[in-house]
C-alpha positions in Angstrom: 130.6 125.5 58.1 127.2 125.4 59.7 126.9 126.9 63.1 123.9 125.5 65.0 122.8 125.7 68.7 122.9 122.5 70.8 119.2 122.7 71.7 118.2 123.1 68.0 120.1 119.8 67.3 118.3 118.2 70.3 114.9 119.2 68.8 115.9 117.5 65.5 116.9 114.3 67.4 113.7 114.4 69.5 111.4 114.8 66.4 113.3 112.0 64.5 112.9 109.7 67.5 109.2 110.5 67.7 108.7 109.8 64.0 110.5 106.5 64.2 108.6 105.3 67.3 105.3 106.5 65.9 105.4 104.7 62.5 103.3 101.8 63.7 101.5 103.8 66.4 99.6 106.5 64.5 96.7 107.7 66.6 93.1 108.4 65.6 92.6 112.1 65.2 89.8 113.7 67.2 89.3 116.9 65.1 86.7 118.4 67.5 89.4 118.8 70.2 91.6 120.8 67.8 88.7 123.0 66.5 87.5 123.7 70.0 91.0 124.9 71.0 91.2 127.2 67.9 88.0 128.9 69.1 88.8 128.9 72.8 88.8 132.4 74.4 88.5 131.7 78.1 92.3 131.2 78.5 95.2 133.5 78.3 97.2 134.1 75.1 100.2 132.4 76.5 98.1 129.3 77.5 96.5 129.1 74.1 99.8 129.4 72.2 101.4 126.7 74.3 98.4 124.4 73.8 98.4 125.0 70.0 102.2 124.4 69.8 101.8 121.1 71.5 98.8 120.1 69.3 100.7 121.2 66.2 103.8 119.3 67.0 101.9 116.1 67.8 99.7 116.4 64.7 102.7 116.8 62.4 104.4 113.8 63.9 101.2 111.8 63.7 100.5 112.9 60.1 103.9 112.1 58.6 104.2 108.7 60.3 101.0 107.6 58.5 100.8 108.4 54.8 97.1 107.5 54.8 96.3 110.4 57.2 98.3 113.1 55.4 95.6 114.5 53.0 93.0 114.4 55.8 95.1 116.4 58.2 96.4 119.1 55.9 93.6 121.6 56.3 93.7 121.3 60.1 97.5 121.8 60.2 97.0 125.0 58.1 94.3 126.2 60.5 96.6 125.8 63.4 99.5 127.6 61.5 97.2 130.5 60.7 96.0 130.8 64.3 99.6 130.8 65.6 100.5 133.5 63.1 97.5 135.5 64.3 98.7 135.2 67.9 102.2 136.2 67.0 100.9 139.2 65.0 99.0 140.3 68.1 102.1 139.9 70.3 104.3 141.8 67.8 101.9 144.6 66.9 100.1 145.2 70.2 101.6 143.4 73.2 105.2 144.5 72.7 104.1 148.1 72.4 101.9 147.9 75.5 104.7 146.5 77.7 107.3 149.0 76.4 109.5 146.6 74.4 108.6 148.4 71.1 108.1 152.1 70.5 104.6 153.4 70.2 103.5 154.0 66.6 100.7 156.1 65.3 100.7 154.3 61.9 101.6 150.8 60.7 105.2 150.4 59.4 105.9 147.8 56.8 108.9 145.7 57.9 111.1 144.7 55.0 114.0 142.9 56.7 113.8 139.1 57.2 114.7 136.9 60.2 115.4 134.0 57.9 118.9 134.9 56.7 121.6 132.8 55.1 122.8 131.5 58.5 119.3 130.3 59.3 118.8 128.8 55.8 122.1 126.9 56.3 120.8 125.6 59.7 117.5 124.5 58.1 119.4 122.6 55.3 121.7 121.0 57.9 118.6 120.0 60.0 116.9 118.4 57.0 120.1 116.5 56.2 120.3 115.1 59.8 116.6 114.2 59.8 117.0 112.2 56.5 120.0 110.4 58.2 117.9 109.5 61.3 114.4 108.8 60.1 114.2 105.2 59.1 111.6 105.4 56.3 113.5 108.1 54.4 116.0 106.7 51.8 119.5 107.9 52.7 120.2 108.1 49.0 118.5 111.4 49.1 121.5 112.8 51.1 123.3 113.2 47.7 121.0 116.2 47.0 122.4 118.1 50.1 125.9 119.5 50.5 127.4 118.0 53.6 128.9 120.8 55.6 131.2 120.8 58.7 129.1 121.5 61.7 129.8 123.7 64.7 127.5 122.9 67.6 127.3 126.0 69.9 126.0 126.6 73.4 122.9 128.7 73.8 123.4 132.4 74.0 121.9 134.1 77.0 118.4 135.3 76.0 117.2 138.8 77.0 113.8 140.4 77.0 114.9 142.7 74.1 115.2 139.6 71.9 111.5 138.8 72.1 110.6 140.9 69.0 113.2 139.2 66.8 112.1 135.8 68.1 108.4 136.4 67.3 109.4 137.7 63.9 111.4 134.5 63.2 108.6 132.3 64.4 106.1 134.1 62.1 108.4 133.6 59.1 108.9 129.9 60.0 105.2 129.6 60.2 104.9 131.2 56.7 107.3 128.7 55.3 105.4 125.8 57.0 102.2 127.1 55.5 103.9 127.1 52.0 105.1 123.6 52.5 101.7 122.2 53.7 99.2 122.7 50.8 95.4 122.7 51.3 93.8 119.3 50.8 92.1 120.5 47.6 95.4 121.4 46.1 97.4 118.4 47.3 99.6 116.9 44.6 99.8 113.1 44.9 103.4 113.2 43.5 104.5 114.4 46.9 103.9 110.9 48.2 106.3 109.3 45.7 109.4 108.0 47.5 111.9 110.5 45.9 109.7 113.5 46.8 108.2 112.3 50.1 111.6 112.1 51.9 112.6 115.7 51.0 109.1 117.0 51.9 109.0 115.4 55.3 112.6 116.4 56.2 112.0 120.1 55.2 108.7 120.3 57.1 110.3 118.7 60.2 113.4 120.9 60.0 111.0 123.9 60.1 109.2 122.4 63.0 112.5 121.9 64.9 113.5 125.6 64.3 110.0 126.8 65.4 110.2 124.7 68.6 113.6 126.0 69.4 112.5 129.6 68.9 109.4 129.1 71.0 111.4 127.5 73.8 113.4 130.7 74.0 110.2 132.8 73.9 108.9 130.9 76.9 112.1 131.7 78.8 111.6 135.4 78.0 108.0 135.3 79.2 109.2 133.8 82.5 111.5 136.8 82.9 108.8 139.3 81.9 106.5 137.9 84.6 108.9 139.2 87.3 107.3 142.6 86.5 103.9 142.6 88.2 102.3 144.9 85.6 103.3 142.6 82.8 102.4 139.5 84.8 98.9 141.0 85.3 98.5 141.7 81.6 99.6 138.2 80.6 97.1 136.8 83.1 94.2 138.3 81.2 91.9 135.9 79.3 91.5 136.5 75.6 87.8 137.4 75.9 88.6 140.0 78.5 91.3 141.5 76.2 88.8 141.7 73.4 86.2 143.4 75.6 88.9 145.9 76.7 89.7 146.7 73.1 86.0 147.1 72.3 85.5 149.6 75.1 88.5 151.6 74.0 87.2 151.6 70.4 83.8 153.0 71.6 85.6 155.8 73.5 87.6 156.8 70.4 84.4 156.7 68.3 82.6 159.0 70.7 85.6 161.4 70.7 85.6 161.5 66.9 81.9 162.2 66.7 82.4 165.1 69.2 85.5 166.5 67.6 85.6 169.3 65.0 89.0 168.4 63.6 89.3 164.8 62.6 92.9 164.4 61.4 94.6 163.4 64.7 91.5 161.7 66.1 90.9 159.7 63.0 94.5 158.4 63.1 94.1 157.4 66.8 90.8 155.6 65.9 92.4 153.7 63.1 95.1 152.5 65.4 92.7 151.3 68.1 90.4 149.7 65.4 93.4 147.9 64.0 94.3 146.6 67.5 90.7 145.4 68.1 90.7 143.7 64.7 94.0 141.9 65.5 92.6 140.8 69.0 89.4 139.5 67.5 91.4 136.9 65.5 92.9 135.4 68.7 
């Protein structure tokens, strides 16, 4: 049996409807708008991530409703995925620690556990199955390659601020899977466009998109709760360029202390941590 939340199913249905409606309405892509957003630093991190998620969603729908546009859009899709991963890495490695949702660390700790467990893999397979059923240009004969499982549609669990780290980790892993499913234009294999391959590819990419949208929806609910704290609200209101300037200034202070210190061990460790945070922020 597959257990899947109601809003996750709703995202699958929404995406399938958008694909079906967009088959004959593929829009002309204005790549400059996307590239400008990727470089934009006079907005907050929250605003940038929201804008990127909207652009990413629309670009995927537009791409897979028009086979002719697929190859030309691959590199742009990958750029957005990488930028979203960079934003998530900042939120996971820096922001959560600064607001007290993650213990302060003096060194980087490699995380080995995964957020994409068997339950999530089952939900992704179920989503792909439902998308194949609903999208009109995908041959339903492909359903034979999936095991039809009994479904259990569940209500959403109440989300808490402590769940943010796990959600961000899940989003980042989903983005990694999307990056793996969307090859660079230079390495695109034309066999993906063959009928028997295309349906599976589209369904799996869209299943990942539905999972990502569902997780991000929960993330936005948590951010709304976090803003009830004025200190956190003020931090979230900072524009990216101001956060980067703040990290630069902190890095200068640490460098000056290192130059003045006789013993470097502890100071060097603190400098490395601040430098790492500056490097992460510079990729936003």
